[in-house]
C-alpha positions in Angstrom: -26.6 -4.1 16.8 -27.7 -4.1 13.3 -28.3 -8.2 14.2 -30.8 -7.2 16.9 -32.4 -3.9 15.5 -31.3 -2.4 11.7 -28.9 -0.3 10.5 -31.3 2.3 10.7 -31.4 2.1 14.3 -27.6 2.1 14.3 -27.1 5.3 12.7 -29.8 7.1 14.5 -27.9 5.7 17.6 -24.9 7.5 16.5 -26.7 10.5 15.1 -27.6 10.8 19.2 -24.2 10.5 20.4 -23.0 13.1 17.9 -25.4 15.4 19.1 -24.6 14.8 22.7 -21.1 15.7 22.1 -22.2 18.9 20.2 -24.1 20.0 23.5 -21.4 19.0 25.7 -19.3 21.6 23.7 -21.1 24.2 24.4 -19.9 24.0 27.8 -16.4 24.0 27.2 -14.5 27.4 27.7 -11.4 28.2 26.2 -9.3 31.2 27.4 -8.9 34.4 25.3 -6.6 34.6 22.8 -5.8 37.4 20.4 -6.0 36.5 16.7 -2.5 36.6 14.9 -2.3 38.8 12.2 -3.7 37.0 8.8 -1.3 35.6 6.4 -1.0 33.4 3.6 -3.0 29.9 3.5 -0.4 27.1 4.2 -1.6 23.5 4.4 1.4 21.7 5.6 3.8 21.8 8.2 7.2 21.1 6.6 8.8 20.6 9.9 6.4 17.7 11.1 6.3 15.9 7.6 8.5 12.9 9.1 6.2 12.0 12.1 3.0 12.6 9.7 4.5 10.3 7.1 5.4 7.9 9.6 1.7 8.4 10.9 0.4 7.9 7.5 2.2 4.3 7.3 0.8 2.9 10.9 -2.8 4.0 10.1 -2.8 2.3 6.8 -2.6 -0.7 9.2 -5.4 0.6 11.0 -7.4 1.0 8.0 -6.8 -2.4 7.2 -8.1 -3.3 10.8 -11.2 -1.4 10.5 -12.2 -2.5 7.4 -11.0 -6.1 7.2 -11.4 -7.5 10.7 -15.2 -8.0 10.6 -15.0 -10.0 7.3 -11.8 -11.8 8.5 -13.2 -13.0 11.9 -16.6 -13.9 10.1 -14.4 -16.0 7.8 -13.0 -18.2 10.7 -16.1 -18.3 12.6 -15.4 -15.5 15.7 -17.4 -12.6 16.3 -15.7 -9.6 15.5 -17.2 -7.9 18.4 -14.7 -9.9 20.6 -11.7 -7.8 18.8 -12.8 -4.5 19.0 -14.2 -4.9 22.6 -10.8 -6.3 23.6 -9.1 -3.3 21.8 -11.1 -0.8 23.2 -10.2 -1.9 26.9 -7.0 -2.3 26.3 -7.2 1.0 24.8 -8.7 3.0 27.9 -6.3 1.0 29.8 -3.1 1.7 28.3 -3.3 5.4 27.2 -3.2 7.0 30.6 0.2 5.0 31.5 1.6 5.0 28.1 0.7 9.1 28.6 2.7 9.4 31.8 5.4 7.3 30.4 5.7 9.7 27.1 6.0 12.9 29.8 8.7 11.6 32.0 10.9 9.7 29.4 10.1 11.7 26.1 7.7 10.3 23.1 10.1 8.4 21.4 10.5 6.0 24.8 6.8 5.1 23.9 6.6 5.3 19.8 9.5 2.9 19.4 8.1 -0.4 21.5 4.5 1.2 20.7 5.3 0.5 16.7 6.9 -2.8 17.5 4.3 -4.5 19.7 1.8 -3.2 16.8 3.9 -5.0 13.9 3.7 -8.4 16.7 0.0 -7.5 16.9 -0.7 -8.0 13.1 1.5 -10.7 12.6 -0.6 -12.8 15.5 -3.9 -11.7 13.5 -2.1 -13.1 10.1 -1.9 -16.7 11.7 -5.1 -16.4 14.0 -7.3 -19.6 13.2 -9.8 -19.2 16.3 -10.5 -16.8 19.1 -8.0 -17.1 21.2 -5.3 -15.8 18.4 -8.0 -12.9 17.5 -8.2 -11.8 21.3 -4.5 -11.9 21.6 -3.9 -9.8 18.5 -6.6 -7.2 20.1 -4.8 -7.0 23.4 -1.3 -6.4 21.8 -2.8 -4.1 19.3 -4.7 -1.8 21.5 -1.2 -1.4 23.6 0.8 -0.8 20.7 -1.6 1.3 18.6 -2.8 3.1 21.6 0.8 4.0 22.6 2.2 4.8 19.6 -0.7 7.2 18.0 -1.0 9.8 20.9 2.8 9.9 21.1 3.1 11.0 17.7 0.5 13.6 17.8 2.4 15.0 21.1 5.7 14.7 19.3 3.8 16.3 16.2 2.9 19.4 18.8 6.2 19.7 20.6 8.4 20.0 17.1 6.0 22.7 15.9 6.5 26.6 16.5 3.9 27.4 18.4 2.3 29.9 16.0 2.5 26.7 13.6 0.6 24.2 15.9 -3.0 24.3 14.2 -1.3 23.7 10.7 0.8 21.3 12.2 -2.1 19.1 13.9 -4.1 19.6 10.9 -1.0 17.9 9.1 -1.0 15.1 11.3 -4.7 14.5 11.0 -4.5 14.6 7.1 -2.0 11.9 7.1 -4.2 9.8 9.9 -6.9 9.9 7.2 -5.5 9.6 3.8 -3.6 6.6 5.7 -7.1 4.8 6.7 -8.4 5.3 3.5 -5.6 4.4 1.4 -5.3 1.7 3.9 -8.8 0.1 3.1 -8.3 0.5 -0.4 -4.8 -1.4 -0.9 -5.2 -3.9 1.7 -8.8 -4.3 -0.1 -7.0 -5.2 -3.5 -4.5 -7.4 -1.1 -7.1 -9.2 0.2 -8.9 -10.1 -2.9 -5.8 -11.6 -5.0 -3.9 -13.2 -1.7 -6.1 -13.4 1.6 -6.4 -12.2 4.7 -3.5 -13.6 6.2 -1.2 -11.9 3.7 -3.4 -8.7 4.4 -2.0 -8.2 8.0 1.5 -9.5 7.1 1.4 -6.4 4.4 0.0 -3.8 7.6 2.8 -5.3 9.3 5.4 -4.1 6.6 4.0 -0.8 6.4 3.9 -0.3 10.6 7.5 -1.8 10.0 8.3 1.0 7.1 6.4 3.6 10.0 9.2 2.4 12.8 12.4 2.6 10.3 11.3 6.2 9.2 11.1 7.3 12.9 14.0 5.9 13.5 15.5 7.6 10.8 14.1 10.9 12.0 15.0 10.3 15.4 18.9 10.0 14.3 18.7 12.9 11.8 17.3 14.8 14.9 19.8 13.8 17.0 22.6 15.1 14.3 21.0 18.2 14.2 20.6 18.9 17.9 24.5 18.0 18.7 25.8 20.0 15.7 23.6 23.1 17.3 24.8 22.4 20.6 28.6 22.2 19.1 28.2 25.7 17.6 26.3 27.2 20.8 29.6 26.2 22.6 32.1 27.3 20.2 30.7 31.0 20.2 30.3 30.9 24.1 34.3 30.0 24.3 34.8 32.7 21.5 33.2 35.3 23.5 34.6 34.6 26.4 38.1 35.1 24.9 37.2 38.0 23.6 
């Protein structure tokens, strides 16, 4: 859009969309909920920190994508709009499917392959030299990130106690914003000293760390659940014997 009009027109259009969203928000109806008793202000929910940390590492890569794909695409003679159009279209198609799979089989069923596909997308982007590679990376990134990100958010809400879901969601969004910001800064330093291929490779490493962290969290959670179930069975058997 700036190529045909100006950045002023771009920001005015964005402002118009924001005003439209504000007007539509007034039509939303929320059921009445009694206000809980006031307590101390807490900024983080400890129970969701492992998932939030995984999201932080994932969104470092997303920060690199949003900040440096336009520059990278320009350097290889590709319109960056092609990447974001393919990414957005894939995102719109995959999220309803991923949501149904997450509801039926659990968040992990979607998160693990989603993170793996995101890694593949970044590695494809690292070796891309033309439009075909950029479109393939966009398609894969749309599938991977579009599946993993909402499933991670659903896992965060499920893990938190109902009274703590507000602060749990705030913890997740803080991790997301920090990841995007840190990604743009750290990966900018990488691109300045080592170039775009290493930048996207470093992004893939960050998502790989996110995957490993989530796997560790899954293993630990399963162990806690099994221990709780064992204690419950022992208590039931003891009460039956009495």
